[in-house]
DRENDO-1510 file (C-alpha; in Angstrom, 1 decimal, always signed):
<recs>
REC; n; res; u; v; w
REC; 1; MET; +0.0; +0.0; +0.0 .
REC; 2; ASP; +1.3; +3.4; -1.0 .
REC; 3; LEU; +0.7; +5.7; +2.0 .
REC; 4; GLY; +1.4; +8.8; +0.0 .
REC; 5; LEU; +3.9; +10.2; +2.4 .
REC; 6; ALA; +6.9; +10.6; +0.0 .
REC; 7; GLY; +8.1; +14.1; +0.3 .
REC; 8; ARG; +5.8; +15.1; +3.1 .
REC; 9; ALA; +7.3; +17.4; +5.7 .
REC; 10; CYS; +6.9; +16.0; +9.2 .
REC; 11; VAL; +7.7; +16.9; +12.8 .
REC; 12; VAL; +7.9; +14.3; +15.5 .
REC; 13; THR; +8.3; +15.4; +19.1 .
REC; 14; GLY; +9.9; +13.1; +21.7 .
REC; 15; ALA; +11.7; +11.5; +18.8 .
REC; 16; SER; +15.0; +10.5; +20.6 .
REC; 17; ARG; +13.5; +7.3; +22.0 .
REC; 18; GLY; +10.7; +4.8; +22.1 .
REC; 19; ILE; +7.5; +5.4; +20.0 .
REC; 20; GLY; +8.6; +8.8; +18.7 .
REC; 21; ARG; +12.0; +7.4; +17.4 .
REC; 22; GLU; +10.3; +4.5; +15.7 .
REC; 23; THR; +7.6; +6.7; +14.2 .
REC; 24; ALA; +10.3; +9.0; +12.7 .
REC; 25; ARG; +12.1; +5.9; +11.3 .
REC; 26; GLN; +9.0; +4.6; +9.7 .
REC; 27; LEU; +8.0; +7.9; +8.2 .
REC; 28; CYS; +11.5; +8.2; +6.7 .
REC; 29; ALA; +11.1; +4.7; +5.3 .
REC; 30; GLU; +8.0; +6.0; +3.5 .
REC; 31; GLY; +10.1; +8.7; +1.9 .
REC; 32; ALA; +9.0; +11.5; +4.2 .
REC; 33; ARG; +11.2; +14.4; +5.3 .
REC; 34; VAL; +11.2; +14.3; +9.1 .
REC; 35; LEU; +12.3; +16.8; +11.7 .
REC; 36; LEU; +13.1; +14.9; +14.9 .
REC; 37; VAL; +12.6; +17.0; +18.1 .
REC; 38; GLY; +13.9; +16.2; +21.6 .
REC; 39; ARG; +16.0; +17.6; +24.4 .
REC; 40; ASP; +18.9; +15.1; +24.4 .
REC; 41; GLU; +21.2; +16.1; +21.6 .
REC; 42; GLU; +23.3; +13.0; +21.6 .
REC; 43; ARG; +20.3; +10.6; +21.5 .
REC; 44; LEU; +18.6; +12.7; +18.9 .
REC; 45; ALA; +21.6; +12.4; +16.7 .
REC; 46; GLU; +21.5; +8.7; +17.0 .
REC; 47; ALA; +17.8; +8.7; +16.1 .
REC; 48; VAL; +18.4; +10.9; +13.1 .
REC; 49; ALA; +21.1; +8.5; +11.8 .
REC; 50; GLU; +18.7; +5.6; +12.2 .
REC; 51; ALA; +15.9; +7.4; +10.4 .
REC; 52; ARG; +18.2; +8.4; +7.5 .
REC; 53; GLU; +19.3; +4.8; +7.1 .
REC; 54; ALA; +15.7; +3.6; +7.0 .
REC; 55; GLY; +14.8; +6.2; +4.4 .
REC; 56; ALA; +17.9; +5.9; +2.2 .
REC; 57; ASP; +16.2; +3.8; -0.5 .
REC; 58; ALA; +12.9; +5.7; -0.4 .
REC; 59; GLY; +14.3; +9.3; -0.6 .
REC; 60; GLY; +13.5; +10.0; +3.0 .
REC; 61; GLU; +15.3; +12.8; +4.9 .
REC; 62; ALA; +15.9; +13.4; +8.6 .
REC; 63; ALA; +17.1; +16.4; +10.6 .
REC; 64; SER; +17.0; +17.3; +14.3 .
REC; 65; LEU; +15.9; +20.1; +16.5 .
REC; 66; VAL; +17.0; +20.3; +20.1 .
REC; 67; LEU; +14.0; +21.8; +21.9 .
REC; 68; ASP; +12.0; +21.6; +25.1 .
REC; 69; VAL; +8.5; +21.4; +23.8 .
REC; 70; THR; +7.2; +23.0; +27.1 .
REC; 71; ASP; +8.8; +26.3; +26.2 .
REC; 72; GLU; +6.1; +28.9; +25.5 .
REC; 73; ASP; +7.5; +29.6; +22.0 .
REC; 74; ALA; +8.1; +25.9; +21.1 .
REC; 75; GLY; +5.2; +25.7; +18.7 .
REC; 76; ALA; +6.3; +28.7; +16.7 .
REC; 77; ARG; +9.9; +27.4; +16.7 .
REC; 78; LEU; +8.7; +23.9; +15.5 .
REC; 79; LEU; +6.9; +25.5; +12.5 .
REC; 80; ALA; +9.7; +27.9; +11.7 .
REC; 81; ALA; +12.3; +25.1; +11.8 .
REC; 82; ALA; +10.3; +22.8; +9.6 .
REC; 83; THR; +9.4; +25.6; +7.1 .
REC; 84; GLU; +13.1; +26.6; +6.9 .
REC; 85; ARG; +14.3; +23.1; +6.4 .
REC; 86; PHE; +11.5; +21.6; +4.2 .
REC; 87; GLY; +9.5; +24.6; +3.0 .
REC; 88; ALA; +6.3; +23.6; +4.8 .
REC; 89; LEU; +4.9; +21.4; +7.5 .
REC; 90; ASP; +2.4; +18.7; +6.5 .
REC; 91; VAL; +2.5; +16.3; +9.4 .
REC; 92; LEU; +2.8; +16.8; +13.2 .
REC; 93; VAL; +3.1; +14.0; +15.7 .
REC; 94; ASN; +2.9; +15.2; +19.3 .
REC; 95; ASN; +4.6; +12.4; +21.2 .
REC; 96; ALA; +6.7; +13.9; +23.9 .
REC; 97; GLY; +5.8; +12.7; +27.4 .
REC; 98; SER; +6.9; +10.8; +30.5 .
REC; 99; ALA; +5.3; +9.0; +33.4 .
REC; 100; ARG; +6.0; +7.4; +36.8 .
REC; 101; TRP; +4.0; +5.3; +39.2 .
REC; 102; ARG; +2.8; +6.5; +42.6 .
REC; 103; ASP; -0.3; +7.0; +44.7 .
REC; 104; LEU; -2.7; +9.9; +44.2 .
REC; 105; ASP; -1.8; +11.3; +47.6 .
REC; 106; ASP; +1.9; +11.4; +46.8 .
REC; 107; VAL; +1.7; +13.7; +43.8 .
REC; 108; PRO; +2.8; +17.3; +44.6 .
REC; 109; ASP; +1.2; +20.2; +42.8 .
REC; 110; GLU; +4.3; +20.9; +40.7 .
REC; 111; ASP; +4.0; +17.5; +39.1 .
REC; 112; TRP; +0.4; +18.0; +38.3 .
REC; 113; ARG; +1.4; +21.2; +36.5 .
REC; 114; ALA; +4.4; +19.5; +34.8 .
REC; 115; GLN; +2.2; +16.8; +33.3 .
REC; 116; TYR; -0.3; +19.4; +32.1 .
REC; 117; GLU; +2.5; +21.4; +30.5 .
REC; 118; ILE; +3.9; +18.5; +28.5 .
REC; 119; ASN; +0.7; +16.7; +27.6 .
REC; 120; VAL; -1.7; +19.6; +27.1 .
REC; 121; MET; +0.1; +23.0; +26.7 .
REC; 122; ALA; +2.9; +21.6; +24.5 .
REC; 123; PRO; +0.6; +19.9; +21.9 .
REC; 124; LEU; -1.8; +22.9; +22.1 .
REC; 125; ARG; +1.0; +25.4; +21.2 .
REC; 126; ALA; +2.3; +23.1; +18.5 .
REC; 127; MET; -1.2; +22.6; +17.0 .
REC; 128; LYS; -2.0; +26.3; +17.2 .
REC; 129; ALA; +1.1; +27.0; +15.2 .
REC; 130; ALA; +0.8; +24.2; +12.7 .
REC; 131; ALA; -2.9; +23.7; +12.0 .
REC; 132; PRO; -3.6; +27.1; +10.4 .
REC; 133; ALA; -0.6; +26.8; +8.1 .
REC; 134; MET; -1.8; +23.3; +7.1 .
REC; 135; ALA; -5.4; +24.5; +6.6 .
REC; 136; ALA; -4.1; +27.3; +4.3 .
REC; 137; ARG; -2.7; +24.7; +2.0 .
REC; 138; GLY; -5.7; +22.4; +2.3 .
REC; 139; TRP; -3.9; +19.3; +3.7 .
REC; 140; GLY; -2.5; +18.2; +7.0 .
REC; 141; ARG; -2.2; +15.4; +9.5 .
REC; 142; ILE; -1.8; +15.7; +13.3 .
REC; 143; VAL; -1.5; +12.7; +15.6 .
REC; 144; ASN; -1.4; +13.1; +19.3 .
REC; 145; VAL; +0.1; +10.2; +21.3 .
REC; 146; CYS; -2.2; +9.9; +24.3 .
REC; 147; SER; -2.8; +6.8; +26.5 .
REC; 148; THR; -5.3; +4.3; +27.5 .
REC; 149; ALA; -4.9; +6.0; +30.9 .
REC; 150; GLY; -6.6; +9.0; +29.3 .
REC; 151; LYS; -9.7; +6.9; +28.7 .
REC; 152; ARG; -9.7; +5.1; +32.0 .
REC; 153; PRO; -7.5; +6.6; +34.6 .
REC; 154; SER; -4.7; +4.5; +36.2 .
REC; 155; ALA; -4.6; +4.7; +39.9 .
REC; 156; ALA; -0.8; +4.2; +39.7 .
REC; 157; MET; -0.4; +7.3; +37.4 .
REC; 158; PRO; -2.9; +9.9; +38.5 .
REC; 159; GLU; -1.4; +13.1; +37.2 .
REC; 160; TYR; -0.5; +11.4; +33.9 .
REC; 161; SER; -4.0; +10.0; +33.5 .
REC; 162; VAL; -5.7; +13.3; +34.0 .
REC; 163; ALA; -3.4; +15.2; +31.7 .
REC; 164; LYS; -3.8; +12.5; +29.0 .
REC; 165; ALA; -7.6; +12.8; +29.3 .
REC; 166; ALA; -7.3; +16.5; +28.7 .
REC; 167; GLU; -5.1; +15.8; +25.7 .
REC; 168; LEU; -7.8; +13.6; +24.2 .
REC; 169; SER; -10.3; +16.4; +24.6 .
REC; 170; LEU; -7.9; +18.9; +23.1 .
REC; 171; SER; -7.4; +16.5; +20.1 .
REC; 172; ARG; -11.1; +16.3; +19.5 .
REC; 173; LEU; -11.5; +20.1; +19.6 .
REC; 174; PHE; -8.9; +20.6; +17.0 .
REC; 175; ALA; -10.3; +17.7; +14.9 .
REC; 176; ASP; -13.7; +19.3; +14.8 .
REC; 177; ARG; -12.3; +22.7; +14.0 .
REC; 178; TYR; -10.1; +21.8; +11.1 .
REC; 179; ALA; -11.5; +18.7; +9.4 .
REC; 180; LYS; -13.3; +20.7; +6.7 .
REC; 181; SER; -10.0; +22.4; +5.9 .
REC; 182; GLY; -8.3; +19.1; +5.1 .
REC; 183; VAL; -6.4; +18.9; +8.4 .
REC; 184; LEU; -7.2; +15.7; +10.1 .
REC; 185; VAL; -6.5; +15.4; +13.8 .
REC; 186; ASN; -6.4; +12.0; +15.6 .
REC; 187; ALA; -5.1; +10.4; +18.7 .
REC; 188; VAL; -3.6; +7.1; +19.5 .
REC; 189; CYS; -3.9; +5.6; +23.0 .
REC; 190; PRO; -1.2; +3.0; +23.7 .
REC; 191; GLY; -1.2; +0.8; +26.7 .
REC; 192; PRO; +2.0; -0.4; +28.2 .
REC; 193; THR; +4.7; -0.6; +25.5 .
REC; 194; GLU; +8.2; -2.0; +25.6 .
REC; 195; SER; +9.8; +1.4; +25.0 .
REC; 196; GLU; +12.5; +3.1; +27.2 .
REC; 197; MET; +9.8; +4.6; +29.4 .
REC; 198; TRP; +9.0; +1.1; +30.5 .
REC; 199; MET; +12.1; -0.9; +30.0 .
REC; 200; ALA; +15.0; +1.5; +30.9 .
REC; 201; PRO; +16.6; +1.1; +34.4 .
REC; 202; GLY; +14.4; +3.0; +36.8 .
REC; 203; GLY; +11.5; +3.0; +34.4 .
REC; 204; LEU; +7.9; +1.7; +34.8 .
REC; 205; LEU; +9.0; -1.9; +34.7 .
REC; 206; ASP; +11.1; -1.5; +37.8 .
REC; 207; GLU; +8.2; +0.3; +39.4 .
REC; 208; SER; +5.9; -2.6; +38.4 .
REC; 209; GLN; +8.4; -5.1; +39.9 .
REC; 210; ARG; +8.6; -3.1; +43.1 .
REC; 211; LEU; +4.9; -2.7; +43.6 .
REC; 212; SER; +4.0; -6.3; +42.6 .
REC; 213; GLY; +6.8; -8.0; +44.5 .
REC; 214; ALA; +7.8; -10.0; +41.4 .
REC; 215; GLU; +11.0; -11.9; +41.7 .
REC; 216; SER; +12.7; -10.4; +38.6 .
REC; 217; ARG; +12.2; -7.9; +35.8 .
REC; 218; GLU; +11.3; -10.8; +33.5 .
REC; 219; ALA; +8.6; -12.0; +35.9 .
REC; 220; ALA; +7.3; -8.4; +36.3 .
REC; 221; LEU; +7.2; -8.0; +32.5 .
REC; 222; ALA; +5.3; -11.3; +32.0 .
REC; 223; GLU; +2.8; -10.3; +34.8 .
REC; 224; ALA; +2.2; -6.9; +33.2 .
REC; 225; GLY; +1.7; -8.5; +29.8 .
REC; 226; ALA; -0.7; -11.0; +31.1 .
REC; 227; LYS; -3.0; -8.2; +32.1 .
REC; 228; ARG; -3.4; -7.1; +28.4 .
REC; 229; PRO; -6.1; -8.7; +26.3 .
REC; 230; ILE; -3.4; -9.7; +23.8 .
REC; 231; GLY; -1.2; -11.2; +26.5 .
REC; 232; ARG; +1.9; -9.0; +26.2 .
REC; 233; LEU; +3.1; -5.4; +26.1 .
REC; 234; ALA; +3.1; -3.6; +22.7 .
REC; 235; ASP; +6.2; -3.2; +20.6 .
REC; 236; PRO; +7.0; +0.4; +19.8 .
REC; 237; ALA; +6.9; -0.5; +16.1 .
REC; 238; GLU; +3.3; -1.6; +16.4 .
REC; 239; ILE; +2.2; +1.7; +17.8 .
REC; 240; ALA; +4.3; +3.7; +15.3 .
REC; 241; ALA; +2.7; +1.8; +12.4 .
REC; 242; ALA; -0.8; +3.1; +13.5 .
REC; 243; ILE; +0.6; +6.6; +13.9 .
REC; 244; VAL; +2.2; +6.5; +10.4 .
REC; 245; PHE; -1.1; +5.3; +8.9 .
REC; 246; LEU; -3.0; +8.2; +10.5 .
REC; 247; CYS; -0.4; +10.5; +9.0 .
REC; 248; SER; -1.0; +9.1; +5.5 .
REC; 249; GLU; -3.2; +9.8; +2.5 .
REC; 250; GLN; -4.9; +6.5; +3.2 .
REC; 251; ALA; -6.4; +7.9; +6.4 .
REC; 252; GLY; -8.3; +10.5; +4.4 .
REC; 253; TYR; -11.6; +10.0; +6.2 .
REC; 254; THR; -10.5; +9.5; +9.7 .
REC; 255; SER; -10.7; +12.5; +12.1 .
REC; 256; GLY; -11.4; +12.9; +15.8 .
REC; 257; ALA; -10.5; +9.2; +16.5 .
REC; 258; ALA; -8.8; +8.0; +19.6 .
REC; 259; TRP; -7.4; +4.5; +18.8 .
REC; 260; SER; -6.6; +2.2; +21.7 .
</recs>
């Protein structure tokens, strides 16, 4: 299937690791031109090299922008960087985020605010900058990487769950506003995924092991996977594939969705 992404100018935030990194790689493999955005310059450089390799045969391009997406001018800077590099911005994937496990009573006010900044204000600013420019050209795709916790809150991730619920509402608002202009806005809602957020030392898998009392990381991973209907955690490539489809020409009649 030709996804119609060759030559499309894309921005992926949180692109130095996990789902964002794999999304950038798959977009490049489709021949897209991708600006990878993140805070860690070294890891971002590695992700760019990986994306370029994936896109070598398809004509894909990759470049990086070191940026904290919670900065108030981040949306404008994303659009400016993509326009300067590629001449336009066709696709925006808001993926940056982080989470940790703890009880509702243990979350300080500053962490509630921090989750709102990265999961609501950052994508809001990016969409406010990108969507009008896309609408002016009559074509655009925006995918917000939310979470199943935004549909049904996780008691272990209270501030993350509430912020992701707000991001889902934000996605639908933009979807309804811009669909008739050819700008299609959708969300994907992954559950636990074997990305760095889960698998890295000190990540959610270690938290899962600690809280469950599992004897090993492997046992904790198996236990977490057994709770999923499919019997395992997702692979980042599986989530990225859904994102890339929603970025494509083939998703031309999908808007306002929130895929679990």
